Structure formats: C-alpha cells, structure tokens
C-alpha positions in Angstrom: 49.1 -1.4 45.5 48.6 -1.2 41.7 50.2 1.5 39.6 49.0 1.1 36.1 52.1 2.2 34.1 50.6 0.7 30.9 47.6 3.1 31.1 49.9 6.0 32.0 52.2 5.5 29.0 49.7 4.4 26.3 47.2 7.3 26.4 50.2 9.7 26.7 51.6 8.3 23.5 48.5 8.8 21.4 48.3 12.6 21.2 52.0 12.7 20.2 51.4 10.3 17.3 47.9 10.8 15.8 47.3 13.7 13.5 44.9 16.3 14.9 44.9 18.1 11.5 45.9 15.5 9.0 46.7 16.7 5.5 47.0 14.7 2.3 49.2 15.9 -0.5 48.8 14.4 -4.0 51.7 14.6 -6.5 51.0 13.6 -10.1 53.6 11.4 -11.7 52.6 12.7 -15.1 52.3 16.4 -16.1 49.0 15.9 -17.8 47.5 14.7 -14.5 48.3 17.8 -12.5 44.8 19.2 -12.6 43.2 15.9 -11.7 45.6 15.5 -8.9 44.5 18.8 -7.3 40.9 17.6 -7.4 41.9 14.2 -5.9 43.8 16.0 -3.1 40.7 17.9 -2.1 38.6 14.7 -2.3 41.0 12.8 0.0 41.2 15.6 2.5 37.4 15.7 2.6 37.2 11.9 3.0 39.3 12.1 6.2 36.4 13.6 8.1 33.7 11.9 6.0 34.8 8.4 7.0 35.9 9.3 10.6 39.5 8.5 10.1 40.8 10.3 13.2 39.0 8.2 15.9 40.0 5.0 14.1 43.6 6.1 14.0 43.6 6.8 17.7 42.3 3.3 18.4 44.9 1.8 16.0 47.8 3.6 17.8 46.6 2.2 21.1 46.4 -1.3 19.5 50.0 -0.9 18.2 51.2 0.0 21.7 49.3 -2.8 23.5 49.6 -5.6 20.8 52.4 -4.3 18.5 50.0 -4.4 15.5 47.2 -2.2 14.4 44.6 -3.5 11.8 42.5 -1.2 9.6 39.8 -2.8 7.4 38.4 -1.2 4.3 35.2 -1.7 2.5 32.5 0.1 0.5 28.8 1.1 0.9 27.8 -1.2 3.8 29.2 -3.2 6.7 29.3 -6.4 4.6 31.0 -4.5 1.7 28.3 -4.8 -0.9 28.5 -2.9 -4.2 25.8 -0.3 -4.9 22.7 -1.6 -6.5 23.7 -0.5 -10.0 26.5 -2.9 -10.0 24.2 -5.8 -9.2 22.2 -5.2 -12.3 25.1 -5.7 -14.7 23.9 -9.2 -15.6 20.7 -7.8 -17.3 20.8 -8.3 -21.1 21.6 -5.2 -23.1 18.4 -5.0 -25.0 16.3 -5.4 -21.8 18.4 -2.8 -20.1 17.8 -0.3 -22.9 14.1 -0.8 -22.7 14.1 -0.3 -18.9 16.2 2.8 -19.3 13.7 4.3 -21.8 10.8 3.4 -19.5 12.5 4.9 -16.4 13.3 8.1 -18.3 9.6 8.5 -19.3 8.5 7.9 -15.7 11.1 10.3 -14.3 10.0 13.0 -16.7 6.5 12.7 -15.5 7.4 12.4 -11.8 10.7 14.0 -10.8 10.3 12.8 -7.2 10.2 9.1 -8.1 13.9 8.6 -8.2 14.4 10.2 -4.8 11.6 8.1 -3.3 13.4 5.0 -4.6 16.7 6.1 -3.2 15.1 6.8 0.2 13.5 3.4 0.2 16.8 1.7 -0.7 18.6 3.7 2.1 15.9 2.8 4.6 16.3 -0.9 3.7 20.1 -0.6 4.0 20.0 0.8 7.5 18.3 -2.4 8.7 21.7 -4.2 8.5 24.3 -1.4 8.1 23.8 1.5 10.5 27.4 2.3 11.5 27.8 6.1 11.5 31.1 5.9 9.6 29.8 3.6 6.9 28.1 5.9 4.3 26.2 4.8 1.2 28.2 4.7 -2.0 31.4 5.6 -0.3 34.5 3.8 1.0 34.9 3.2 4.7 37.8 2.4 7.1 37.4 0.8 10.5 39.8 -0.4 13.1 39.7 -4.2 13.8 40.9 -5.6 17.1 44.0 -7.7 16.6 42.4 -10.7 18.3 39.8 -10.7 15.5 42.3 -10.9 12.7 43.9 -14.1 11.3 46.6 -14.9 8.8 48.0 -18.3 7.6 50.6 -19.9 9.9 54.1 -18.8 9.1 53.1 -15.5 7.6 55.8 -12.9 8.2 54.1 -9.8 6.8 50.8 -8.8 5.2 52.4 -8.4 1.8 53.2 -12.1 1.6 49.9 -13.3 3.0 47.7 -15.2 0.5 44.6 -14.7 2.5 43.4 -13.1 5.7 40.3 -13.7 7.9 38.2 -11.5 10.2 36.2 -12.8 13.1 32.9 -10.9 13.0 30.2 -10.9 15.7 26.9 -9.4 14.6 23.3 -9.7 15.7 21.5 -12.6 14.0 18.8 -10.3 12.7 21.4 -8.0 11.0 23.0 -11.0 9.2 19.7 -12.3 8.0 18.8 -8.8 6.6 22.2 -8.3 4.9 21.8 -9.0 1.2 25.5 -10.1 0.8 24.7 -13.2 2.8 22.7 -16.3 1.7 21.5 -19.5 3.4 20.6 -17.5 6.5 17.1 -18.9 7.1 18.3 -21.9 9.1 21.1 -20.0 10.8 21.1 -20.2 14.6 22.7 -17.9 17.1 26.0 -19.2 18.5 26.6 -16.4 20.9 24.9 -14.0 23.3 25.6 -10.4 23.8 26.4 -11.0 27.5 29.1 -13.5 26.5 30.8 -11.3 23.9 34.1 -10.0 25.2 34.1 -6.2 25.3 30.3 -5.8 25.5 29.2 -2.3 26.2 27.5 -3.3 29.5 29.6 -3.1 32.6 29.9 -6.0 35.1 27.2 -4.6 37.3 24.8 -4.2 34.4 25.1 -7.6 32.8 22.0 -8.9 34.6 20.0 -6.1 33.0 21.3 -6.7 29.4 18.6 -8.0 27.1 19.5 -11.3 25.5 20.3 -10.6 21.9 21.1 -13.5 19.6 24.5 -13.1 18.1 26.3 -14.8 15.3 30.1 -15.3 15.2 31.3 -15.8 11.7 34.6 -15.8 9.9 35.0 -13.7 6.8 37.9 -14.9 4.6 39.4 -12.7 1.9 41.5 -14.6 -0.7 44.1 -12.6 -2.6 44.6 -15.3 -5.2 41.1 -15.6 -6.7 39.6 -12.4 -5.4 36.9 -14.2 -3.5 35.4 -13.4 -0.1 33.8 -16.3 1.9 31.8 -16.2 5.1 31.4 -19.3 7.2 29.8 -20.1 10.5 31.0 -23.1 12.6 28.4 -25.9 12.5 26.5 -24.4 9.5 26.3 -26.5 6.3 26.5 -23.7 3.8 28.7 -20.7 3.0 27.0 -17.5 4.0 29.0 -15.9 1.2 31.3 -17.3 -1.4 31.7 -14.9 -4.4 34.0 -12.4 -6.1 34.2 -9.2 -4.0 34.6 -7.0 -7.1 36.6 -4.3 -5.2 39.5 -2.9 -7.1 42.0 -2.5 -4.2 45.7 -3.3 -4.1 46.0 -6.5 -2.2 43.8 -7.5 0.8 41.2 -5.1 2.2 43.4 -4.3 5.2 46.4 -2.3 6.2 48.6 -2.9 9.2 51.1 -1.0 11.3 53.7 -2.5 13.7 55.7 -0.4 16.1 58.3 -3.1 16.6 58.6 -5.3 13.5 61.2 -8.1 13.8 61.0 -9.9 10.5 60.5 -13.2 12.2 56.8 -13.2 13.2 53.7 -11.5 11.9 52.7 -10.3 15.4 56.1 -9.2 16.9 56.6 -8.1 20.5 54.4 -5.3 21.8 55.7 -2.5 24.0 53.4 -3.7 26.8 54.9 -7.2 26.7 58.4 -5.7 26.8 57.7 -3.9 30.1 55.3 -6.4 31.6 57.8 -7.9 34.1 59.0 -4.4 35.1 55.4 -3.3 35.8 54.9 -6.3 38.0 58.1 -5.7 39.9 57.2 -2.0 40.3 53.8 -2.8 41.8 55.3 -5.3 44.1 57.9 -2.8 45.2 55.2 -0.2 45.8 53.2 -2.7 47.8 56.3 -3.4 50.0 56.8 0.3 50.5 53.2 0.6 51.9 53.7 -2.5 54.1 57.0 -1.2 55.5 55.4 2.2 56.1 52.6 0.6 58.1 55.1 -1.5 60.0 57.2 1.6 60.8 54.4 3.4 62.5 55.4 4.5 66.1 54.5 2.0 68.7 54.6 2.1 72.5 55.7 -0.3 75.3 53.9 0.4 78.6 53.7 -0.9 82.1 50.2 -2.1 82.7 50.6 -1.5 86.4 51.4 2.1 85.8 48.7 3.1 83.3 44.9 2.4 83.4 43.1 1.2 80.2 41.2 4.5 80.1 44.4 6.5 80.1 46.0 4.2 77.6 43.3 4.8 75.1 44.3 8.5 74.9 47.6 7.5 73.2 45.7 6.6 70.0 42.8 9.1 70.3 44.3 11.6 67.9 43.6 14.5 70.1 45.5 16.5 72.7 45.1 14.8 76.1 46.7 14.7 79.6 47.6 11.1 80.5 47.8 10.1 84.2 50.4 7.6 85.2 51.0 5.9 88.6 54.7 6.5 88.7 57.6 8.2 86.9 56.6 8.8 83.2 59.9 7.7 81.9 59.4 4.3 83.4 55.8 3.9 82.3 55.9 4.3 78.5 58.7 3.7 76.0 58.1 4.6 72.3 59.5 2.4 69.6 60.4 4.1 66.3 61.5 2.1 63.2 63.5 4.0 60.5 62.8 3.0 56.9 65.6 2.5 54.5 65.6 4.8 51.5 66.9 1.9 49.3 63.4 0.6 49.0 62.2 3.9 47.6 65.2 4.1 45.3 64.3 0.7 43.8 61.1 2.2 42.4 63.1 4.8 40.6 65.4 2.2 39.2 62.5 0.1 37.8 60.9 3.2 36.2 64.3 3.9 34.6 64.3 0.4 33.2 60.9 0.9 31.7 62.1 4.1 30.0 65.1 2.3 28.6 63.1 -0.6 27.3 60.7 1.7 25.5 63.6 3.6 24.0 63.0 6.7 26.2 65.6 7.8 28.7 64.7 10.3 31.5 65.7 13.3 29.3 63.9 11.8 26.3 60.7 11.8 28.3 61.2 15.5 28.9 62.5 15.2 32.5 65.4 17.6 33.0 67.7 17.0 36.0 67.5 19.6 38.7 71.2 20.4 38.3 70.8 21.1 34.6 69.0 24.3 33.8 70.8 25.6 30.7 69.0 26.4 27.4 71.3 24.0 25.6 70.1 21.1 27.9 66.5 22.0 27.2 67.2 22.1 23.5 68.8 18.6 23.6 65.8 17.2 25.5 63.4 18.6 23.0 65.4 17.3 20.1 65.5 13.8 21.7 61.8 13.8 22.2 61.2 14.8 18.6 63.6 12.2 17.3 61.7 9.4 19.1 58.2 10.7 18.3 59.0 11.4 14.7 60.0 7.8 14.1 56.6 6.5 15.1 54.7 9.5 13.7 56.3 8.6 10.4 54.8 5.1 10.7 51.4 6.6 11.3 51.9 8.9 8.2 52.9 5.8 6.1 49.7 4.0 7.3 47.5 7.0 6.2 49.4 7.2 2.8 49.0 3.5 2.1 45.3 3.7 3.1 44.6 6.2 0.4 47.1 5.0 -2.2 46.2 1.3 -2.1 42.6 1.2 -0.9 40.5 4.3 -0.8 41.6 6.0 -4.1 41.3 2.8 -6.2 37.8 2.4 -4.9 36.6 5.9 -5.8 38.3 5.6 -9.2 36.3 2.5 -10.0 33.0 3.1 -8.3 32.3 6.9 -8.4 30.8 7.0 -11.9 28.4 9.8 -11.3 29.2 13.5 -11.5 30.3 15.0 -8.2 31.4 18.5 -7.2 34.1 19.8 -4.8 35.7 23.2 -4.3 39.4 23.4 -5.3 41.0 26.7 -4.4 44.0 26.0 -6.5 41.8 25.6 -9.6 39.7 28.7 -9.0 36.5 27.3 -7.4 34.1 24.4 -7.8 35.0 21.5 -10.0 33.0 18.6 -11.4 34.5 15.2 -11.6 33.9 11.4 -11.7 36.1 8.7 -10.5 37.2 7.8 -14.0 38.1 11.4 -14.8 40.5 11.8 -11.8 42.0 8.3 -12.1 45.7 8.5 -12.6 49.2 7.7 -11.3 49.8 9.6 -8.1 52.1 9.8 -5.1 50.1 10.1 -1.9 51.8 11.7 1.1 50.4 12.3 4.6 52.0 15.4 6.1 53.8 14.1 9.2 54.1 17.4 11.0 50.4 18.3 11.1 49.9 17.1 14.6 48.9 20.5 16.0 45.6 21.9 14.9 45.7 25.4 13.4 45.0 27.9 16.2 43.6 31.4 15.6 47.0 32.9 16.1 48.7 30.6 13.6 45.8 31.3 11.1 46.3 35.0 11.4 50.1 34.8 11.0 49.7 32.6 7.9 47.2 35.1 6.5 49.6 38.0 7.0 52.4 36.1 5.3 50.1 35.3 2.3 49.0 38.9 2.1 52.6 40.2 2.0 53.4 37.7 -0.6 50.5 38.3 -2.9 49.6 42.0 -2.6 49.8 44.0 -5.8 50.1 40.9 -7.9 47.9 41.5 -11.0 47.1 37.8 -11.2 45.5 37.8 -7.8 42.0 39.1 -7.0 43.0 41.8 -4.5 39.4 42.2 -3.1 39.3 38.5 -2.2 42.8 38.6 -0.8 41.8 41.5 1.5 38.6 39.6 2.4 40.5 36.5 3.4 42.9 38.5 5.6 40.0 40.3 7.3 38.2 37.0 7.8 41.2 35.7 9.8 40.8 38.7 12.2 37.0 38.3 12.5 37.2 38.5 16.3 38.7 42.0 16.3 37.5 43.5 13.0 33.9 44.1 11.7 32.8 41.9 8.8 31.7 44.8 6.6 35.0 46.7 6.7 35.6 46.4 2.9 34.0 49.0 0.7 31.8 47.9 -2.3 33.6 47.7 -5.6 31.9 50.7 -7.1 32.9 53.0 -4.2 36.5 51.7 -4.4 36.7 52.6 -8.1 35.2 56.0 -7.5 37.8 56.9 -4.8 40.6 55.6 -6.9 39.4 57.8 -9.8 39.1 60.9 -7.6 42.6 60.4 -6.2 43.9 60.2 -9.8 42.2 63.4 -10.8 43.2 65.4 -7.7 46.7 63.9 -7.6 46.4 62.8 -4.0 49.0 60.5 -2.6 50.0 59.1 0.7 48.0 56.9 3.0 44.3 56.5 2.4 41.6 57.2 4.9 40.4 54.3 7.1 37.9 52.1 5.4 39.5 52.2 1.9 41.0 49.2 0.2 41.9 47.7 -3.1 39.3 46.1 -5.3 38.7 44.1 -8.5 41.5 42.4 -10.3 43.6 45.6 -10.5 46.6 46.0 -8.3 45.7 47.4 -4.9 47.0 51.0 -4.2 50.2 50.9 -2.1 48.8 53.4 0.4 45.9 51.1 1.3 48.2 48.2 1.8 50.5 50.2 4.0 47.5 51.2 6.1 46.3 47.6 6.6 49.6 46.1 7.2 50.4 47.9 10.5 47.0 46.9 11.7 47.7 43.3 11.0 51.0 43.6 12.9 49.4 45.1 16.0 46.5 42.6 16.0 49.1 39.8 15.7 51.0 41.1 18.6 
C-alpha cells in the first residue's frame, strides 16, 4: 500500500505561498525620482503577466519543497538571450551609419509599410529557434530551471559568492543551428534523443510512438568575473558561444530560493529528504495494516464428515442460504475470529505526527483542532500558528520576486528599452510616455506579501465604497469619474447608463439653486465635473451602496 504524503503536502503548500494577485511597490530613494517610480511601478506590475511569472513561481515553490532550492533564470529577447538587432549593428562606422539612416528615412517616407514588413520578417525568423510563449521579443523573460540542470563550482555556499554558474540545456538540433547566438554548428551532431530525455512529454505507453527528434545537450556557462557566456558540447571541438553577454544585470542571470538554508552547502536539505524515512515507515505500516486485516478475516473449522462440499460452498457464497449438516450444528462448524490490536493503527498516527513536527507543523498548526477543544480562543490560536508558519515562507517568495525585479528585470529595461513606450498610470492622471533611460533611477522594490487572495467582487465593492466616502466632495477629485468608478464596481446590479450627462447635471444644479430646493435629489441625479458633488446626491447613493454590499 502506497500513501504518497509527498504529493499530499507539496501541492497543498503551493496555494498558501504563491501570490495569486502579486503586487509590486516601487519606492524612490530620491525625491526627484518619485514620478519615474510610479511609472516603473506600473511597468513592473504589467510585466508580471506579460512574462508569465505566476506559473513559473508555482513550479519554483514545488522545486523548493522537493529539492530545497528553486532556480529562476533571466534573459532577454530570445531563448538564447540575444540582444535585439539594433545592438548588433553597433560596430558599423559612424559615417556609414549616418548614410544608412538617411537612406532608410527616404525609403520609409515613400513606403510607410516597409519597416513593419522588416519587423515581421525578423520576428518570423526568430520564431524558428525561440518560440516559447513566455519569451517575447525585445522584452526580459524569467523561466524556472530544474535544480538538476543547474551547476555551481564545488565548495560554493551561496549564489552571491559563486564566480560562475552553468545550465544544462537540451534543445532540438535544428533549433540550435538556427539560433544566431551560436556558431560552429554546421558539424554539430545530436547527442541525445527525445525519447531518452528525462521528463519528456510522452508517457511510458506512448514512447514507441514518439518521433525520433535529434537533440543536443549543451552546457551554458555564465562567468561573473569577465561577463562572458560560453556554450560547449561534449565531444565538439569548438565553442558554440564564447562572447560578452552585454546584459546589465546585477550578478549572474539567476535568482535562487531555499526553504532550509544551512550555510554549509549550496543545496541544503529539502523537506522531502527530511521526511523520506517517515514516509517509508508510514507506507510499511499501512501495508501491515492491510495484511493483518486480511489475516483477521473470519475463518471456519468444519467436520468434513458432517458437511458436504456443496453445502460448504454456501459459507462463502455471500448470499443468505440454508446449510444442511449431518449432525448437531454446534459440532459441525466452529468459527475462528482474530481481534486486531489498535496499536498498529495508532502507529500510523504517530508517524504522521512525526512528519508534522519535522516540517515544523504541529497538529494544530496544520489547522486540525482536537475534538475536545472547541473554543473561539483555540480557533484563533490555530489560525495564528498557521499564519506564522506560512508567512515565513511567503516572505521568502516575496523576497524572490523583489530581487527578480530589483537586480535583473529592471536593469534590463533601463538599458535596453530605448524607444518610446506608453502605459497608463492612474496616480499621474492617465497615459504616460517613457523610455528605459527616462525611468532609470535608484528604487526600492517590494513585493506585497499579503496579496495571496485575488480580489473578489465583494472585496472590490467594499474597497470602492471606502474610496468613495474618502474622496467625495473633494474639489481636487473629478466627482463624475469617482461616481463612475463606484458604479462600475456594482455593474452586476446597477445599469451602466445610470449617470446623467454633464450638461443635464449642471442644468438640474442650476434649477435647484434658483428654486432653493434642498434635501435628497431624485433618483438618477448625481454630481458632475470637477465641482464638489451635492451632498444630497451622495447621501442618496451611499445607502444604495450599503444595501448592495450587504
């Protein structure tokens, strides 16, 4: 009997730790960078979805549980981390470059679609070797790397002290030959097959049907000391790559997270390794329980001279039957019943308690309240204990996200986003134009550690009401937009055209001023423009908000 406690604990840990609605906060360390910091904050929060950070974080948390270490690799533009084409043309002499720019300008004026056609052709060529959905052109990317595919020098204690790191990469031979970051690939020969790659997508029963795809296993080495990246293949006479990577990141292109750092070894001891022996003992105990249960089934001793074989078969037929015997029934059959000891079942509970203690979770910390304890105080203690343990590791995940943006992603966009881009920043009044250089600065990046629950409709409505009560009648706030935002949060119960047009609002306000009317306004009226909203209109809307909110 196999009870997979590893599987039971690991997936249960992920939803408690990964951020369902992650939020990045940017704090400028200099007052003159406050505006740029707000733009960067919106850019970072947009990038969370753009680069697919959430699924990569979920895999990273599972890796940290199973192997104690999670590895996230960062790059730019393509799977091989090539710089955009404009960076490759930096070696062109200045006078030649100026002539080319004039020529391209003339051509572009005569044919506005030419540039787009060139961009489409370049993108089509790029997808021949870099087609990962989370690797976008001219943008940073972040992917989880399996710990077994990551190497550091012997004796390394932590990533900060590592002079270099290496990644084991397995890619189709055709992709490597198309990738422009690699050279000397013409004579390259496959050294692996897709059916031999551990973790292939085909299941065991499908391996016979998997087409034989030639694969290359190469090692990509990033050296912190000289800024070079090298790619080598065992048995190949040349470097596939040996050049300056040109990426302005802090340190190596990787961030790591350890659930149980010990300061003695880079890899540490994983939670799974800590409970491995207990899981084995638990399965053996459960197997013994089943064996004893089968042994303890009721058995019968019978006198073969008193019962025929046909009558004997009725004992195990599973149906109600009348059995004929050739003598006194009490002397013909004698049942044997074996009573099982409860100690065997109690041993399973003891082992599960050991697992909880090793992982740092007692029975109460796992949310299991004893049947004899039913007070509200006990429930509060249990919830506090759960939060204490979860917050410790959730904080590690938050630090990982913060370091990813602070040391890898933001430096990349500061250096490589040299074209004008736009993004909507509510705090600055709307759409803002920016380049990487314009928003470059000294910032503190914080991932909000309590944003593990996505904003539900009820929470959204409650937040809208709080903001409405805080900002109503403020002359610095556009009251019409404020009313619109509140009504949008109740779009499931209120019609979208509830607000009157601005001209009708002003006419009704003027009529009330002339007639001296006061008190609550009629339904359908509301504030407008930048002028303070009339108090009667607010008082009318606010009870409706309360009733809709429950």
